[in-house]
BADRENLUM-958716 format. One record per residue: residue in one letter; x, y, z of N, C-alpha, C in turn. Coordinates in steps of 0.05 Angstrom, whole numbers, padded with zeros to 5 digits, always signed. Each point is the difference from the previous one (the first is absolute). Layout:
BEGIN
AXYZXYZXYZ;...
***
This chain:
BEGIN
M+00234-01137+00343+00022+00013-00015+00021+00009+00019;S+00026-00003-00008+00022+00007+00018+00001+00030+00004;T+00012+00008+00022+00003+00029+00005+00030+00007-00002;I+00016-00017-00012+00028+00006-00003+00004+00025-00018;D+00021+00015+00006+00005+00025-00014+00012-00006-00028;L-00015+00009-00021+00009-00005-00027+00017+00023-00011;S+00002+00022+00014+00013+00024-00010+00029-00004-00010;P+00015-00020+00011+00028-00003-00010+00000-00008-00030;L-00023-00009-00011-00001-00008-00028-00016+00020-00017;Q-00009+00022+00012-00018+00018-00014+00014+00026-00007;R-00010+00013-00021+00008+00027-00007-00016+00020+00018;P+00008+00025+00001-00015+00019+00016-00030+00001-00007;S-00007-00006-00025-00028+00000-00008-00015-00023+00013;G+00014-00020+00010-00013-00024+00011+00000-00023-00021;A+00009+00006-00024+00001-00020-00021+00025-00018+00004;F-00001-00024-00011+00023-00018+00000+00011+00001-00029;A+00026+00006-00002+00014+00001-00025+00026-00017+00003;M-00003-00026-00001+00021-00018+00008+00012-00015-00024;L+00026-00003+00002+00016-00013-00021+00006-00029+00007;A-00002-00018-00019+00007-00028+00005+00025-00007-00017;V+00020-00012+00013+00023-00011-00014+00005-00029+00010;D-00021-00013+00009+00003-00027+00012-00003-00023-00020;Q-00003+00007-00026-00002-00021-00020+00026-00016+00000;R-00003-00026-00003+00024-00017+00001+00006-00013-00027;E-00008-00026-00003+00006-00013-00026-00015+00014-00023;A-00023+00012+00006-00014+00015-00021+00017+00023-00010;M+00015+00013+00018+00017+00022-00009+00024-00012-00016;R+00010-00023+00008+00022-00012-00015-00010-00005-00029;N-00024-00010-00003-00011-00004-00027-00003+00026-00016;M-00007+00021+00014-00002+00026-00013+00027+00009-00011;F+00021-00004+00016+00027+00006-00009+00009-00017-00023;A-00008-00026+00001+00009-00019-00020-00011+00007-00028;E-00022+00015+00000-00012+00008-00026+00018+00020-00015;H+00019+00012+00015+00017+00021-00012+00029-00007-00003;T+00007-00026+00005+00028-00008-00002+00002-00029-00006;D+00022-00007-00013+00007-00029-00004+00018-00010+00022;E+00008+00018+00018+00018-00008+00022-00017-00012+00023;N+00013-00015+00017-00013-00011+00024-00006+00023+00019;V-00024+00002+00009-00008+00021+00019+00006-00010+00029;T+00019+00013+00012+00009-00009+00027-00015+00012+00022;D+00003-00011+00024-00012+00012+00024+00011+00028+00004;D+00026+00004-00006+00011+00027+00003-00012+00020-00018;D-00008-00009-00025-00013+00018-00018-00026+00010+00012;L-00016-00018+00011-00025+00007+00012+00004+00018+00024;R+00019-00007+00017+00006+00015+00024+00008+00029-00007;H+00017+00003-00020+00009+00026-00009-00024+00017-00009;F-00017-00012-00016-00024+00015-00010-00017+00008+00024;K-00006-00018+00017-00018+00006+00023+00011+00023+00017;L+00026-00001+00006+00012+00020+00018+00000+00027-00014;E+00006+00001-00026-00001+00025-00015-00028+00011-00001;A-00020-00017-00005-00028+00009-00001-00008+00011+00027;V+00007-00014+00021-00007+00010+00027+00013+00027+00006;R+00025+00002-00006+00015+00025+00005-00012+00024-00015;I-00007-00005-00025-00009+00022-00017-00030+00006+00004;L-00016-00020+00005-00029+00004+00000-00013+00004+00027;T+00013-00009+00022-00014+00002+00026-00002+00029+00010;P+00016+00020-00010-00007+00027+00008-00027+00010-00010;H-00012-00015-00019-00025+00008-00011-00023-00019+00008;A+00006-00020+00016-00020-00020+00008-00006+00002+00030;S-00024-00009+00008-00006+00000+00028+00007-00026+00014;G+00006-00020-00016+00008-00026+00011+00015-00016-00022;V+00016-00019+00008+00014-00017-00019+00001-00029+00010;L-00007-00018-00018-00001-00029+00006+00024-00014-00011;I+00015-00013+00017+00025-00013-00008+00001-00029+00010;D+00011-00018-00017+00002-00028+00007+00025-00007+00015;R-00001-00020+00018+00023-00010+00014+00020-00014-00018;Q-00010-00015-00020+00017-00017-00016+00022+00016-00014;F-00005+00024-00009+00019+00015-00016+00010+00026+00012;A-00018+00014+00014+00008+00028+00005-00008+00012+00027;L-00015-00013+00016-00010+00013+00025+00022+00008+00019;D+00016-00020+00007+00022+00006+00019+00020+00019-00012;Q+00005-00003-00026+00020+00017-00013-00010+00029-00001;A-00026+00003-00005-00011+00027-00001+00001+00014+00027;I-00005-00016+00021+00002+00011+00027+00029+00008+00007;E+00018-00018-00006+00028+00005+00006+00011+00023-00016;A-00008+00003-00025+00010+00022-00017-00014+00026+00006;G-00022-00001+00014-00015+00025+00006-00012+00013-00024;V-00009-00016-00020-00010+00012-00025-00030+00008+00001;V-00014-00009+00021-00028+00008+00002-00003+00028+00012;D-00013+00017-00014-00003+00028+00009-00013+00001+00028;S+00008+00018+00016-00009+00001+00028-00030+00006+00002;N-00012+00011-00020-00029+00006+00000-00017-00022-00013;C+00013-00022-00007-00014-00022-00014+00000-00025+00019;G-00024-00010+00005-00002-00023+00019+00009-00026-00013;L+00016-00014+00014+00011-00026-00010-00020-00023+00006;I-00006-00015-00021-00017-00023+00001+00017-00025-00007;A+00000-00020+00016+00015-00025-00006-00019-00021-00010;S+00007-00012-00023-00016-00023-00009+00005-00024+00018;A-00022-00011+00010+00002-00022+00019-00012-00026-00013;D+00003-00002-00026-00011-00023-00014+00023-00016-00013;H-00003-00026+00000+00019-00018-00013-00013-00012-00024;F+00012+00003-00024-00012-00009-00025+00013-00027-00008;E-00017-00017-00011+00009-00025-00012-00014-00003-00027;S+00016-00008-00020-00013-00006-00026-00015-00027+00002;A-00024-00001-00011-00017-00024+00002-00022+00003-00021;H-00012-00022-00007-00023+00000-00018+00005+00014-00027;G+00025+00000-00008+00007+00014-00025+00001+00030+00003;E+00000+00010+00024+00000+00029+00005+00026+00008+00014;L+00011+00023-00007+00024+00010+00013-00004+00003+00030;V-00023+00011+00008-00008+00001+00028-00025-00017+00002;G+00004-00025+00007-00023-00019+00001-00008-00007+00028;D+00017+00007+00020-00006-00006+00028+00013+00021+00017;V-00014+00009+00020+00011+00022+00018-00004-00008+00029;T+00020+00004+00016-00001-00004+00029+00012+00024+00013;I-00004+00003+00026+00012+00021+00015+00030-00005+00002;D+00016+00020-00006+00030-00003+00002+00007+00005+00029;R+00007-00022+00014+00007+00002+00028+00027+00013+00005;L+00016+00004-00021+00025+00014+00003-00004+00030+00003;V-00024+00009-00007-00007+00028+00003-00013+00003+00028;D+00017+00003+00020-00010+00002+00027-00011+00028+00006;P-00026+00002+00007-00012+00026+00003+00014+00018+00020;H+00008-00011+00023+00013+00016+00020+00028+00009-00009;K+00015-00017-00014+00026+00008-00010-00003+00023-00020;Y-00018-00002-00018-00002+00021-00021-00014+00026+00011;A-00017-00003+00020-00010+00024+00013+00023+00015+00013;A+00018-00014+00013+00023+00013+00013+00019+00013-00021;L+00000-00011-00025+00016+00011-00021-00013+00022-00015;G-00025+00007+00008-00013+00023-00012-00023-00006-00018;A-00007-00025-00005-00023-00006-00017-00025+00009+00014;K-00020+00009-00017-00025+00009+00010-00023-00020-00005;A+00005-00019-00019-00021-00018-00008+00012-00026-00011;L-00016-00021-00001+00006-00024-00015-00022-00005-00020;K+00007-00014-00022-00019-00006-00021+00000-00030-00005;L-00025-00011-00005-00003-00029-00006-00017-00003-00025;L+00011-00014-00020-00015-00007-00024-00017-00025+00007;V-00025-00001-00009-00017-00022+00004-00012-00008-00027;L+00003-00025-00008-00011-00010-00025-00029-00010+00005;Y-00019+00013-00014-00028-00009+00003-00007-00018-00024;R-00006-00025+00005-00009-00018-00021-00028-00010+00008;P-00019+00001-00018-00027-00006+00008-00004-00030+00007;D+00018-00017-00008-00003-00029+00006+00018-00009+00023;E+00012+00018+00014+00016-00007+00024-00015+00008+00025;P+00002-00016+00021-00015+00007+00025+00008+00027+00012;A-00019+00014+00010+00005+00026+00012+00017-00001+00026;E-00003-00023+00014+00012-00002+00027+00029+00007+00001;G+00015-00010-00020+00029+00005+00000+00007+00030-00004;R-00014+00013-00018+00005+00028-00005-00008+00017+00024;V-00023-00006+00011-00010+00015+00024+00019-00003+00023;A+00009-00024+00005+00018-00005+00023+00027+00014-00004;M+00010+00000-00025+00026+00014-00006-00003+00030+00004;V-00022+00012-00009-00004+00028+00003-00002+00008+00030;R-00016-00016+00015-00003+00006+00028+00027-00002+00015;D+00016-00020-00007+00026-00004+00012+00018+00024-00006;F+00000+00008-00026+00016+00023-00009-00008+00026+00015;V-00026+00005+00001-00009+00025+00013+00008+00000+00029;E-00003-00022+00014+00007-00002+00028+00030+00005+00004;A+00016-00011-00018+00029+00003+00002+00008+00029-00004;C-00012+00014-00019+00005+00028-00005-00007+00017+00024;H-00024-00004+00010-00009+00016+00023+00015-00005+00025;S+00011-00024+00003+00016-00006+00024+00026+00017+00000;A+00008+00009-00023+00024+00017-00002-00006+00029-00006;G-00026+00007+00001-00008+00028-00005+00002+00008-00029;L-00001-00020-00019+00003+00005-00028-00027+00000-00014;I-00002+00016-00021-00024+00000-00017+00000-00025-00017;S-00023-00013-00002-00002-00025-00015-00014+00006-00027;I+00013-00008-00022-00011+00004-00027-00003-00027-00013;I-00024-00006-00009-00004-00025-00015-00005+00006-00029;E+00008-00018-00018-00002+00004-00029-00012-00025-00012;P-00026-00004+00002-00013-00023-00013+00000+00004-00031;V+00007-00021-00014-00001+00001-00029-00017-00023-00011;S-00015+00005-00021-00018-00020-00011+00015-00018-00019;R-00002-00026+00005+00013-00020-00017-00019-00021-00010;K+00007-00012-00022-00018-00020-00013-00001-00025+00018;P-00022-00014-00001-00003-00025+00016+00021-00021-00009;L+00010-00015+00019+00019-00021-00007-00012-00021-00017;A-00026-00004+00003-00014-00021-00015-00005+00008-00029;G+00007+00025-00007-00006+00009-00027-00029+00008-00004;G-00009+00002-00024-00027+00008-00006-00004+00030-00002;E-00024+00008+00000-00006+00029-00003+00010+00016+00024;F+00008+00024-00006+00012+00017+00021-00007+00029-00005;D-00012+00012+00020-00008+00028+00000+00019+00015+00018;W+00021+00012-00012+00020+00014+00016-00011+00022+00017;N-00018+00016-00011-00012+00022+00015-00017-00009+00023;A-00015-00022-00004-00016-00011+00021+00019-00009+00023;G+00023-00009-00007+00019-00009+00021+00010+00024+00017;I+00003+00023-00013+00009+00023+00016-00020+00007+00022;L-00026+00000-00008-00021+00006+00020-00003-00022+00020;A+00002-00025-00009-00003-00023+00019+00023+00000+00020;A+00024+00007-00008+00022+00002+00018-00004+00022+00021;A-00011+00022-00009-00006+00022+00019-00021-00008+00020;K-00020-00014-00009-00021-00009+00019+00011-00020+00020;E+00019-00017-00008+00011-00020+00018+00021+00012+00019;L+00016+00018-00010+00024+00008+00015+00000+00030+00008;G-00020+00015-00009+00000+00029+00005-00009+00009+00027;S-00008-00019+00017-00010+00008+00027+00014-00017+00022;L+00025-00007-00006+00014-00017+00019+00020+00015+00018;G-00002+00027-00002+00017+00016+00018+00024+00013-00012;A+00006-00005-00026+00023+00013-00012-00005+00030-00001;D+00021+00015+00003-00002+00029+00001-00004+00013-00027;L+00011-00013-00020-00001+00011-00027-00003-00023-00020;Y-00017+00003-00019-00006-00021-00020+00010+00009-00027;K+00016-00016-00013+00012+00007-00026-00015-00017-00021;A-00014+00013-00018-00018-00014-00019+00009+00003-00029;E-00006-00020-00016+00004+00002-00029-00021+00019-00011;V+00007+00015-00021-00019+00017-00013-00020-00017-00016;P-00026+00003+00005-00020-00016-00015+00003+00006-00030;F-00003-00021-00015+00002+00001-00030+00027+00010-00009;K+00020+00000+00018+00027+00011-00006-00002+00029-00011;G-00022+00013+00008-00003+00028-00008-00008+00004-00029;L-00006-00022-00014-00005+00001-00029-00029+00000-00008;A-00018-00003+00018-00029+00002-00006-00008+00029+00001;P-00024+00006-00009-00010+00028+00002+00001+00010+00029;E+00004+00026+00002+00003+00012+00027-00023-00009+00019;A-00024+00001-00009-00023-00007+00017+00003-00028+00011;E+00009-00019-00016+00003-00028+00009+00022-00002+00021;V+00022+00012-00006+00023-00001+00019-00009+00012+00027;R-00012+00023-00002-00008+00014+00025-00021-00015+00015;A-00019-00013-00014-00020-00016+00014+00013-00023+00016;A+00019-00013-00013+00014-00022+00014+00016+00011+00024;C+00013+00023-00004+00014+00012+00023-00018+00007+00023;A-00024+00010-00007-00019+00007+00021-00008-00025+00016;Q-00002-00023-00014-00006-00025+00014+00023-00008+00019;L+00025+00005-00008+00022-00005+00017-00001+00017+00025;T-00007+00026-00003-00002+00018+00023-00021-00010+00019;Q-00022-00010-00010-00022-00009+00017+00008-00026+00015;T+00018-00015-00013+00007-00027+00011+00023+00001+00019;I+00020+00016-00005+00025+00000+00016-00005+00018+00025;D+00007-00011+00023-00003+00013+00025+00025+00016+00007;G+00002+00024-00013+00023+00016+00005+00010+00012-00026;P+00022+00015+00001+00011+00013-00025+00012-00021-00019;W-00001+00007-00025+00012-00017-00020+00014+00016-00022;V+00019-00013-00013+00015+00013-00022+00001-00020-00023;V+00009+00011-00023+00002-00018-00024+00029-00005-00006;L+00004-00022-00014+00026-00007-00011-00001+00003-00030;S+00024-00001-00013+00000+00006-00028+00006-00023-00018;S+00006-00023+00011+00006-00024-00017-00023-00006-00018;G+00006-00003-00025-00021-00007-00020-00014+00024-00012;V+00005+00024+00011-00012+00024-00010+00020+00015-00018;P-00006+00006-00025+00019+00015-00017+00009+00026+00014;E+00025+00006-00003+00012+00024+00012-00016+00025-00005;E-00009+00003-00025-00014+00024-00008-00028+00001+00011;V-00011-00022+00008-00027-00002+00010-00001+00004+00030;F+00022-00006+00014+00000-00002+00029-00009+00026+00013;P+00009+00024-00008-00009+00024+00014-00030+00003+00000;D-00013-00006-00023-00029+00001+00000-00013-00021+00018;A+00012-00024-00001-00010-00022+00017+00002+00008+00030;V+00022+00013+00007+00003+00009+00028-00021+00021+00006;R-00004+00019-00018-00021+00020+00005-00028-00012+00003;W-00007-00018-00018-00026-00012+00002-00004-00016+00026;A+00021-00014+00008-00002-00015+00025-00003+00018+00024;C+00016+00022+00000-00002+00019+00023-00027+00015+00000;L-00011+00006-00023-00026+00012-00001-00022-00018+00012;E+00006-00026+00000-00020-00019+00012+00009-00010+00027;G+00019+00013+00013+00006-00007+00027+00027-00011+00006;A+00017-00006-00020+00027-00008+00006+00016+00024+00011;S+00023-00006+00012+00015+00021+00013+00028+00004-00012;G+00005-00012-00024+00026+00005-00012+00010-00025-00014;F+00026-00003-00002+00012-00022-00014+00025-00010+00014;L+00007-00025-00006+00025-00012+00007+00009-00016-00024;S+00017+00012-00016+00006-00012-00026+00029+00005-00008;G+00009-00017-00018+00028+00002-00010+00001+00002-00030;R-00012-00020-00014+00004-00002-00028-00009+00025-00015;A-00021+00013+00008-00010+00024-00014+00019+00023+00004;V+00018-00002+00019+00019+00021+00005+00027-00005-00014;W+00011-00024+00004+00028-00005-00008+00004-00021-00022;A-00021-00015-00007+00004-00022-00019+00013+00008-00026;S-00008+00023-00011+00011+00008-00026+00028+00011+00002;C+00011+00002+00024+00028+00008+00004+00018-00024-00004;I-00010-00024+00004+00016-00024-00003+00010-00002-00029;G+00026-00005-00003+00012-00001-00027+00010+00027-00010;S-00005+00021+00015+00009+00026-00008+00031+00001+00000;P+00012+00013-00020+00030+00002+00000+00010+00016+00023;D-00016+00018+00011+00008+00016+00023-00022-00002+00021;L+00003-00020+00018-00021-00006+00019-00005+00023+00019;V+00021+00012+00010-00003+00022+00019-00015+00023-00013;E+00007+00007-00024-00014+00021-00015-00029-00006-00004;S-00006-00025-00008-00027-00008-00006-00017+00001+00026;L+00011-00010+00022-00015+00000+00025-00004+00029+00010;S+00021+00016-00003-00001+00028+00010-00018+00018-00015;T-00006-00007-00025-00017+00017-00017-00027-00013-00004;D-00001-00021-00017-00025-00013-00007-00015-00011+00024;A+00014-00016+00016-00013-00014+00023-00010+00021+00020;V+00017+00020+00006-00008+00021+00019-00025+00014-00010;R-00001+00007-00026-00023+00013-00011-00025-00017+00003;R+00002-00026-00006-00023-00017+00003-00010-00002+00029;L+00019-00002+00018-00007-00002+00028-00013+00026+00010;Q+00012+00023-00008-00011+00025+00008-00029+00005-00011;R-00004-00010-00025-00027+00003-00011-00020-00016+00017;L+00008-00024+00007-00018-00017+00017-00005+00013+00027;C+00021+00012+00011-00004+00014+00026-00020+00023-00003;D+00002+00015-00022-00018+00022-00005-00029-00011-00002;V-00003-00023-00013-00027-00011-00004-00012-00007+00028;V+00015-00014+00016-00012-00009+00026-00004+00024+00019;D+00019+00019-00001-00004+00024+00017-00025+00015-00007;E-00004+00003-00026-00023+00015-00010-00026-00013+00008;V-00002-00026-00005-00026-00014+00005-00005-00003+00030;V+00020-00009+00015-00004-00005+00028-00005+00026+00015;S+00014+00021-00007-00004+00026+00013-00029+00010-00006;A-00009-00003-00025-00027+00009-00007-00021-00016+00015;Q+00005-00025+00004-00019-00017+00014-00002+00008+00030;K+00023+00007+00011+00000+00009+00028-00015+00026+00003;T+00002+00017-00020-00013+00026+00001-00030-00003-00001;T-00009-00020-00016-00029-00003-00003-00012-00020+00020;A+00017-00013+00015-00010-00020+00019-00016+00013+00023;
***
């Protein structure tokens, strides 16, 4: 396990309460649900920069993509000084009928360049498919971790469970655990996991699956919110942390329902801030209690 300092992404409690705004074409689709107009790159960039400006005073870290907003956020100085900047280092391609069907390391996100610009970490999405060879995923993660550490950056990997390309039966939850077994001990400093059962199974089942992730992943891990209903996510975060997770790195559960609001700034400043603060309270409470009893 790496000994790199994770504190630039942590709250004083030791918990991770990190915001993601690195969604790309998926975010465009979310906007398209609320308008008949063409959703432009500028529309997405404006939303991302406003979300970062308004929400990062309440987050311990923020994840931003190069394609739309990373350089602009740095130049505009919208990331709060107490919030660690995370750069997305993944390149997405649509394939196999999926919006994100193939992922490679984005070589335009140079670790040394972004470390000099103030980034604290890089993040890499990894698609886990049970019928694709492990070698490619493992090699990509090892390459990514080495590149991060060469620049003194925290490495974050985000394996997600995907259906087999060959079709047939698919156990999404089994894929979450299989991905952790394959990729959770390759040296990444932080592991970003999907919430088992999308948080919709009984508490005991979700917590049992989270306990398995804790046993499998060699190091701290956090949950993401994609696929988890907004109203369910705080409980899902609590259950995960009670079983060994260290917080969250999420976007949709914080800001998704602000999209389409007639007053974006007001919606982000009130509703999204409240949701983020509630999540911060959850992770602070659980992680602090666990430290006390450890």
